[in-house]
LUMDO-232181 format. One record per residue (C-alpha): x, y negated, z negated. Coordinates in steps of 0.02 Angstrom, whole numbers, padded with zeros to 5 digits, always signed. Each point is the difference from the previous one (the first is absolute). Example, Ala and Ser with C-alpha at 12.3 -4.5 7.8 and 13.67 -1.06 7.14 Angstrom:
# LUMDO-232181
+00615+00225-00390/+00069-00172+00033/
This chain:
# LUMDO-232181
+00907+02703-01863/+00004-00175-00024/-00169-00032+00075/-00082+00094-00158/+00132-00062-00127/-00105-00130-00098/-00171+00115+00017/-00063+00152-00089/+00072+00177+00045/-00166+00057+00069/-00005-00145+00135/+00135+00102+00095/-00084+00174-00003/-00186-00078+00056/+00104-00118+00126/+00063+00160+00098/-00165+00118-00029/-00097-00151+00081/+00135-00005+00135/-00029+00169+00060/-00183-00014-00025/+00004-00150+00127/+00118+00097+00114/-00147+00134+00015/-00135-00126+00015/+00082-00119+00117/+00063+00144+00098/-00178+00062+00035/-00073-00177+00027/+00126-00041+00127/-00033+00148+00113/-00185+00023-00026/-00075-00137+00126/+00114+00061+00132/-00027+00186-00048/-00184-00021+00015/+00007-00080+00166/+00144+00100+00080/-00020+00166-00063/-00189+00025-00050/-00042-00106+00143/-00109-00124-00106/-00060-00158+00084/+00071-00166-00088/-00152-00048-00092/-00028+00180-00065/+00191+00009-00050/-00034-00179-00095/-00156+00066-00084/+00082+00161-00063/+00162-00101-00058/-00110-00117-00096/-00104+00124-00086/+00169+00096-00045/+00099-00159-00080/-00159-00055-00081/-00031+00157-00083/+00185-00001-00045/-00015-00164-00099/-00173+00046-00062/+00047+00153-00072/+00115-00076-00156/-00166-00078-00076/-00043+00183-00056/+00186+00056-00011/+00022-00139-00119/-00159+00035-00119/+00053+00193+00015/+00172-00039-00068/-00055-00127-00137/-00144+00111-00059/+00045+00173+00032/+00164+00058+00071/+00130-00122-00050/+00119-00079+00115/+00117+00150+00000/-00108+00126+00067/-00087-00121+00136/+00158-00048+00072/+00070+00183+00012/-00162+00072+00062/-00020-00141+00132/+00169+00011+00073/-00024+00191+00024/-00169-00025+00092/+00086-00143+00106/+00138+00129+00057/-00130+00130+00037/-00099-00129+00104/+00148-00054+00111/+00052+00194+00032/-00208+00042+00050/+00034-00135+00139/+00108+00113+00091/-00149+00113+00043/-00022-00120+00151/-00179-00009+00012/-00135-00117-00064/-00054+00112-00143/+00166+00024-00061/+00046-00184+00014/-00172-00063-00092/+00039+00144-00132/+00171-00074-00019/-00052-00175-00014/-00131+00064-00135/+00154+00058-00114/+00088-00145+00032/-00142-00109-00042/-00023+00093-00177/+00164+00014-00039/+00039-00172+00039/-00138-00066-00110/+00084+00100-00150/+00161-00060+00036/+00004-00173+00057/-00082-00106-00136/+00070+00103-00134/+00183-00035+00043/-00032-00177+00017/-00085+00001-00172/+00151+00079-00081/+00117-00131+00065/-00116-00125-00095/+00006+00113-00150/+00198-00020+00000/-00017-00175-00057/-00066-00084-00150/-00130-00141+00008/+00072-00165+00041/+00158+00084+00059/+00073-00130+00135/+00082+00142+00088/-00168+00069+00057/-00025-00087+00176/+00186+00033+00032/-00025+00177-00047/-00137+00021+00114/+00080-00090+00147/+00161+00141-00017/-00136+00133+00006/-00078-00070+00142/+00170+00001+00092/-00005+00188-00041/-00170-00002+00094/+00091-00074+00143/+00164+00102+00016/-00129+00147+00020/-00100-00076+00126/+00165-00069+00093/+00068+00184+00008/-00166+00066+00049/-00020-00133+00144/+00188+00042+00058/+00004+00180-00026/-00182+00072+00005/-00058-00119+00144/+00145+00037+00117/+00001+00188-00033/-00185+00018+00032/-00001-00099+00154/+00157+00054+00087/+00008+00182-00084/-00184+00050-00033/-00137-00080-00122/+00006+00179-00103/+00186-00038-00043/-00045-00161-00069/-00149+00052-00106/+00117+00141-00066/+00133-00118-00043/-00142-00110-00102/-00048+00154-00092/+00184+00043-00049/+00027-00175-00059/-00163+00013-00123/+00077+00150-00069/+00153-00084-00051/-00100-00144-00077/-00077+00133-00111/+00155+00080-00053/+00071-00171-00059/-00147-00048-00104/-00004+00169-00076/+00177+00000-00043/+00002-00175-00051/-00159-00017-00101/+00105+00005-00175/+00046-00179+00020/-00188-00045-00014/-00094+00160-00085/-00068-00090-00141/-00109-00110+00131/-00057+00137+00103/-00086+00116-00116/-00183+00062+00019/-00119-00115-00101/-00065+00167-00087/+00105+00132+00014/-00074+00120-00108/-00164-00021+00090/+00088+00008+00161/+00057+00175-00020/-00138+00068-00104/-00112+00123+00089/-00164-00048+00058/-00058+00146+00127/+00067+00170-00038/+00192-00004+00010/-00013-00166+00088/+00052-00153-00085/-00046-00180+00040/+00166-00029+00099/-00049+00153+00104/-00165-00064+00038/+00053-00175+00046/+00135+00079+00103/-00114+00101+00095/-00131-00141+00021/+00143-00106+00071/+00050+00145+00116/-00199+00016+00052/+00012-00198+00047/+00120+00049+00160/-00138+00065+00103/-00114-00133-00045/+00123-00145+00051/+00026+00110+00165/-00178-00027+00029/+00011-00172-00026/+00131-00031+00121/-00079+00113+00135/-00167-00101-00009/+00083-00163-00048/-00157-00128+00034/-00043+00041-00197/+00148-00051-00062/-00035-00187+00005/-00174+00020-00099/+00108+00096-00129/+00131-00124-00025/-00143-00130-00019/-00087+00089-00129/+00160+00043-00085/+00055-00169+00002/-00148-00070-00077/+00009+00137-00133/+00186-00054-00028/-00050-00182-00019/-00159+00044-00114/+00123+00096-00111/+00124-00138-00018/-00125-00139-00032/-00079+00118-00137/+00165+00012-00086/+00022-00177+00009/-00160-00026-00070/+00034+00116-00147/+00178-00061-00041/-00037-00194-00011/+00006-00155+00090/+00190+00005+00037/-00009+00174+00083/-00163-00042+00088/+00083-00150+00079/+00157+00118+00042/-00121+00113+00083/-00074-00139+00107/+00174-00049+00055/+00045+00170+00044/-00145+00038+00104/+00030-00160+00102/+00185+00042+00030/-00070+00174+00044/-00101-00086+00142/+00149-00101+00067/+00113+00150-00010/-00132+00093+00121/+00029-00147+00118/+00188+00010+00001/+00003+00182+00020/-00136+00017+00137/+00121-00103+00107/+00165+00070-00056/-00058+00177+00021/+00001-00007+00189/+00172+00079+00008/-00053+00165+00014/-00139-00030+00134/-00005-00145+00112/+00177-00070-00037/+00062+00181+00044/-00104+00010+00160/+00058-00193+00041/+00181+00057-00008/-00038+00168+00103/-00088-00102+00136/+00066-00186-00004/+00172-00019-00074/+00164+00037+00072/+00084+00116-00121/+00163+00024+00098/+00152-00036-00123/+00140+00023+00123/-00010+00165+00063/-00113+00057-00142/-00177+00000+00007/-00089-00021-00178/-00153+00123-00028/-00156-00106-00012/-00033+00062-00185/+00181-00040-00027/-00037-00192+00005/-00104+00012-00173/+00176+00007-00071/+00029-00176+00009/-00108-00025-00154/+00080+00112-00127/+00171-00065+00076/-00038-00175-00041/-00064+00057-00174/+00163+00081-00035/+00090-00170+00048/-00120-00107-00090/-00067+00097-00149/+00142-00031-00117/+00012-00179+00046/-00186-00020-00047/+00024+00093-00160/+00134-00125-00042/-00091-00135+00068/-00151+00018-00120/+00119+00013-00143/+00097-00150+00047/-00161-00102+00033/-00083+00046-00169/+00158-00060-00089/-00019-00170+00082/-00189-00002-00019/-00045-00022+00199/-00055+00191+00014/-00172-00014+00098/-00153+00078-00090/-00072+00169+00046/-00135-00066+00125/+00106-00130+00078/+00139+00156+00041/-00156+00089+00085/-00037-00160+00092/+00175-00023+00063/+00012+00185+00049/-00164-00017+00108/+00077-00142+00099/+00145+00071+00037/-00094+00155+00055/-00090-00115+00118/+00154-00086+00067/+00069+00182+00041/-00150+00035+00121/+00025-00184+00086/+00175+00073+00046/-00085+00080+00149/-00029-00180+00070/+00202-00023-00001/+00020+00181+00062/-00120-00044+00155/+00112-00139+00051/+00151+00134+00025/-00112+00137+00079/+00050+00076+00165/-00113+00120+00090/-00128+00006-00149/+00133+00053-00116/+00043-00105-00158/+00190+00012-00057/+00016+00110-00160/+00046-00164-00089/-00176-00034+00003/-00035+00142-00122/+00151-00036-00099/-00058-00176-00057/-00183+00069-00018/+00059+00113-00127/+00123-00118-00081/-00142-00117-00042/-00120+00147-00049/+00140+00070-00118/+00031-00175-00084/-00187-00008-00020/-00001+00175-00068/+00132-00037-00135/-00112-00145-00064/-00150+00123-00022/+00026+00181-00016/+00135+00012-00145/-00077-00144-00092/-00167+00069+00023/+00060+00159-00087/+00079-00080-00143/-00150-00106-00022/-00111+00160-00008/+00107+00057-00146/-00007-00178-00088/-00200-00022+00007/-00044+00185-00040/-00036+00052-00170/+00084+00172-00056/-00162+00092+00029/-00027-00069+00167/+00163+00011+00068/-00022+00143+00128/-00161-00059+00046/+00041-00178+00043/+00158+00060+00097/-00122+00120+00090/-00124-00161+00024/+00175-00081+00082/+00021+00142+00126/-00188-00004+00037/+00023-00178+00066/+00126+00079+00111/-00106+00136+00045/-00131-00117+00062/+00127-00099+00091/+00059+00153+00098/-00173+00030+00042/-00042-00165+00069/+00177-00005+00084/-00080+00144+00110/-00139-00124+00042/+00115-00121+00039/+00128+00111+00111/-00157+00047+00110/-00005-00169+00064/+00158+00045+00089/-00055+00181+00042/-00111+00077+00138/-00094+00165+00023/+00127+00046+00132/+00179+00064-00035/+00129-00142-00017/+00103+00073+00155/-00145-00036+00113/-00019-00172-00029/+00086-00132+00100/+00144-00079-00092/-00060-00175+00046/-00153+00038-00103/+00071+00064-00150/+00109-00164+00012/-00125-00119-00006/-00113+00093-00137/+00151+00017-00118/+00057-00183+00034/-00192-00071-00039/-00035+00116-00151/+00164-00022-00085/-00002-00188+00015/-00181-00004-00057/+00055+00098-00155/+00133-00106-00039/-00097-00158+00000/-00135+00074-00113/+00133+00067-00115/+00084-00177-00020/-00169-00086-00044/-00045+00134-00127/+00173-00024-00085/-00014-00187+00001/-00170+00016-00092/+00081+00110-00121/+00121-00126-00041/-00132-00122-00035/-00089+00126-00112/+00161+00049-00093/-00007-00105-00151/-00186+00050-00048/+00026+00177+00017/+00167+00000-00098/-00103-00083-00146/-00110+00155-00007/+00166+00090-00022/+00029-00069-00172/+00190-00005+00000/+00035+00145+00107/+00152-00033+00107/
């Protein structure tokens, strides 16, 4: 395929493996909040709290998953085991009760921890140091992520809402199985990059007939009920995330001190950008909660004679990624050639500004509202600006991690990057609660929800624009700390 022609062969395998994993994740995510409210009869605030705990743990798990792959399992076993657990997790949800849902979430969280960070790390390992194709390669990889998300929001969301939630969850599980098979049969193209760090030790016996591999696998499976408890008693997740974040930052700074002045400066720059990444994704990750409920309550979703399901409106984001992803990939290469490519911190600043402008589109939508329903174009323009902002941050951030990370810290730093998304998803739940209530959404007057969404989204937009401008001002001194990493 022309898209992969100038890149290592393994990129296509990882592209399609990740595509189906994202089909699984976004299919689950798209239905989750409404499933909690409509089928399990949770109120809005409880639904948002469960959703926030689950998505936060999804992104926290790669911190451990990356270290397990780096130090023990290697990337091959980590990715395959993770994809199997995620498939099982989706099928558990079909049990239809709180317990089966939370147990399925446990398997999804643990599986994602092994899969997500390590697939991204393998992409970075396909390229040699200073290979100017790296940013382009990660942008192409990011297109695969969003093809999966696009299919999930069109297929899984529509099936789940209009035929039955359990059919949607089953489709997500089947998608994950496809991703596992693609990785398994395509791994030859990067086999030298995914082996365990110490194969002999991994397969040596440590307890009776059990090898280290067996014991680690059993410990991973045992983590599933532990995550079940965290999701069910989600109040403790914030405390655990804060403690984990402090540990990760301490580990990075300690590694920087041991590695010398340049590495220490790079670790400081990395931590600073982690914080701004949290800001971006806290605002961005309203898609599965407050923005979906906004679409359900205060958006006219009729397109001719077709009514779009509320979670299907999330498809605008991956749809725009499909349109602009390859253009951005070429744009970065072109800007680099003419020496006009913004530095990484400046790209983050521009991304946060665009995110804020997206939320301010509700002010435009309010001008054309009728009976407290804004036109669907409100969400089209909102997600358009969120998407362009995302392309300034997410693929660039993934590429940045692989550039800044020493070989012995590659998985750990990628895990730290996902940890910032974890914190953002948890904080996103708190932000979403500003729009929610202790009642079911269907019992609230449409005029009340309209006023709340308009106020909260406008304030979110103004704050995001201000933070983005601040980062632009700070971009040059932060960039100096990176010592030539572009």
